[in-house]
C-alpha positions as CSV (number, residue, x, y, z in Angstrom):
1,M,0.0,0.0,0.0
2,N,1.4,3.4,-1.0
3,I,0.9,6.8,0.7
4,D,-1.8,7.8,-1.7
5,E,-3.8,4.6,-1.0
6,I,-3.4,5.1,2.7
7,K,-4.6,8.7,2.4
8,K,-7.7,7.6,0.4
9,E,-8.5,5.0,3.0
10,L,-8.1,7.5,5.9
11,T,-10.3,10.0,4.0
12,R,-13.0,7.3,3.5
13,N,-12.8,6.3,7.2
14,A,-13.0,10.0,8.3
15,K,-16.2,10.5,6.2
16,E,-17.8,7.4,7.6
17,A,-17.0,8.5,11.1
18,Y,-18.4,12.0,10.6
19,A,-21.5,10.4,9.1
20,D,-21.8,8.1,12.2
21,Y,-21.4,11.2,14.5
22,T,-24.0,13.1,12.6
23,N,-26.6,10.3,12.2
24,Y,-26.1,8.7,15.6
25,P,-25.1,11.4,18.1
26,E,-26.0,9.1,21.0
27,N,-22.8,7.2,20.3
28,G,-20.9,10.0,21.8
29,E,-18.0,11.9,20.5
30,Y,-15.8,8.9,19.6
31,P,-16.6,9.1,15.8
32,Q,-15.8,12.8,15.7
33,G,-12.4,12.1,17.5
34,Y,-11.7,9.2,15.2
35,A,-12.4,11.4,12.1
36,S,-10.1,14.2,13.5
37,G,-7.4,11.6,14.0
38,C,-7.7,10.4,10.4
39,E,-7.4,14.0,9.2
40,Y,-4.3,14.5,11.3
41,A,-2.8,11.3,10.0
42,I,-3.4,12.5,6.4
43,E,-1.6,15.7,7.2
44,L,1.4,13.8,8.6
45,L,1.5,11.6,5.5
46,E,1.5,14.7,3.2
47,N,4.5,16.0,5.1
48,L,6.3,12.7,4.8
49,Q,5.7,12.4,1.1
50,E,8.8,13.1,-1.0
51,K,8.8,16.4,-2.8
52,K,9.8,16.6,-6.5
53,V,13.3,17.8,-7.0
54,V,14.2,20.4,-9.6
55,I,16.8,19.3,-12.1
56,P,18.4,20.6,-15.3
57,K,16.8,19.6,-18.6
58,F,19.7,17.5,-19.7
59,V,19.4,15.4,-16.5
60,A,15.6,15.0,-17.0
61,D,16.4,13.9,-20.6
62,D,18.9,11.3,-19.3
63,I,16.4,9.9,-16.8
64,K,13.7,9.7,-19.5
65,Y,16.1,8.0,-21.9
66,H,17.2,5.3,-19.5
67,K,13.7,4.6,-18.1
68,G,12.4,4.5,-21.6
69,R,14.9,1.7,-22.3
70,G,13.7,-0.2,-19.2
71,E,17.0,0.2,-17.4
72,T,17.2,0.2,-13.6
73,L,18.6,3.0,-11.5
74,R,21.5,0.8,-10.6
75,S,22.5,0.1,-14.2
76,T,22.1,3.7,-15.1
77,L,24.3,4.9,-12.3
78,G,26.8,2.1,-13.1
79,D,27.0,3.4,-16.7
80,V,27.9,6.9,-15.4
81,F,30.3,5.9,-12.7
82,G,31.7,2.6,-13.9
83,Q,32.9,3.4,-17.4
84,Y,34.2,7.0,-17.0
85,V,31.8,8.1,-19.7
86,E,32.2,11.8,-20.4
87,S,28.7,13.2,-20.4
88,D,27.0,16.2,-19.1
89,V,25.4,14.1,-16.4
90,C,28.8,12.7,-15.3
91,Y,30.2,16.3,-15.1
92,W,27.1,17.3,-13.1
93,F,27.7,14.5,-10.7
94,F,31.3,15.6,-10.1
95,A,30.5,19.3,-9.9
96,D,31.1,21.3,-6.6
97,D,27.8,20.0,-5.2
98,G,28.2,16.6,-6.8
99,D,27.0,14.5,-3.8
100,E,23.8,16.6,-3.7
101,N,23.4,16.2,-7.4
102,V,23.6,12.4,-7.1
103,R,20.9,12.5,-4.4
104,K,18.8,14.7,-6.7
105,Y,19.2,12.2,-9.5
106,I,18.1,9.3,-7.4
107,S,15.2,11.2,-5.9
108,A,14.1,12.4,-9.4
109,W,14.3,8.8,-10.6
110,D,12.2,7.5,-7.7
111,N,9.8,10.4,-7.0
112,G,9.5,12.4,-10.2
113,Y,11.0,15.8,-10.9
114,D,10.4,19.3,-12.2
115,V,12.7,20.7,-14.8
116,E,14.4,24.0,-13.8
117,E,13.5,27.0,-15.8
118,P,16.3,28.3,-18.0
119,R,17.8,31.5,-16.9
120,R,17.4,34.3,-19.5
121,V,19.2,37.6,-19.5
122,V,17.9,40.8,-21.2
123,K,19.7,42.5,-24.0
124,L,19.0,45.5,-26.2
125,K,18.3,44.7,-29.8
126,G,20.3,46.4,-32.6
127,I,23.5,46.9,-30.5
128,H,26.6,45.2,-31.8
129,G,29.5,44.3,-29.6
130,A,29.7,43.0,-26.1
131,R,28.0,45.9,-24.2
132,K,24.4,45.2,-25.1
133,Y,23.1,43.5,-21.9
134,I,21.0,45.3,-19.4
135,R,22.5,45.6,-15.9
136,L,22.2,48.1,-13.0
137,N,25.0,50.5,-12.1
138,D,26.0,51.4,-8.5
139,E,23.1,53.9,-8.3
140,G,20.5,51.4,-9.5
141,K,20.1,52.9,-13.0
142,A,19.9,50.6,-16.0
143,V,23.0,50.7,-18.2
144,L,24.4,48.6,-21.0
145,G,27.2,46.3,-20.1
146,I,28.8,42.9,-20.8
147,K,27.1,39.6,-20.1
148,G,27.7,38.0,-16.8
149,D,29.2,39.4,-13.6
150,D,31.8,42.1,-13.9
151,G,32.8,42.0,-10.3
152,I,31.6,45.5,-9.7
153,T,27.8,45.6,-10.2
154,G,25.3,42.8,-9.6
155,G,25.6,41.3,-13.1
156,T,23.4,41.1,-16.1
157,L,19.7,41.2,-15.2
158,T,17.5,38.2,-15.8
159,V,14.0,38.8,-17.2
160,E,12.5,38.5,-13.7
161,E,15.0,40.9,-12.2
162,A,14.6,43.4,-15.0
163,K,10.8,43.4,-14.6
164,E,11.2,44.1,-10.9
165,K,14.1,46.5,-10.8
166,W,14.0,48.4,-14.1
167,P,10.9,50.6,-14.4
168,E,11.3,51.0,-18.2
169,F,11.3,47.3,-18.9
170,E,7.7,47.1,-20.1
171,A,8.0,50.1,-22.4
172,Y,11.2,48.8,-24.0
173,N,9.7,45.3,-24.3
174,D,6.4,46.5,-25.7
175,A,8.3,48.5,-28.3
176,G,10.1,45.3,-29.3
177,L,13.5,46.6,-28.4
178,L,14.5,43.8,-26.0
179,G,15.9,40.4,-26.7
180,F,16.4,37.5,-24.4
181,E,19.2,35.0,-24.2
182,E,19.4,31.7,-22.2
183,V,22.5,31.4,-20.0
184,E,23.9,28.8,-17.7
185,N,22.3,28.7,-14.3
186,D,24.7,29.6,-11.5
């Protein structure tokens, strides 16, 4: 029996207990207390249930590929670790937070996953050269600069940051003057 089946059974038991309490109040408050206990148990089960992890698209594609071929988690991890295969997933496993990435992979395999949204930065169309990306200067004013972090200001603005911190974003966007470029997540 899995968690969802247990929750369904507890929900059914709680409804029956509430019906007993409503239809036969002479039975005392036992059915109401039982129903409250069922509701509390459902709440505890929801807290125990594994949450979906957020993984990069290439990792999601890897899981989908191996599961589609009917492979087991063990054989899939053996392929990555055992043969020193150079792949994006292998590099992801050995990144700075590699142990956590391996845990995420296993959790994604077992419990499902959400694919992380790509990070997109804002650039001004029609500008040639490196200084075409929207960033904020020390005074919080929008300026054109290079992509990435220059070590002085906060770096290139993502779409979400530009909407929040740059009052002219909508006007420039509505006029068709902005472009968006996907970049690596940090």
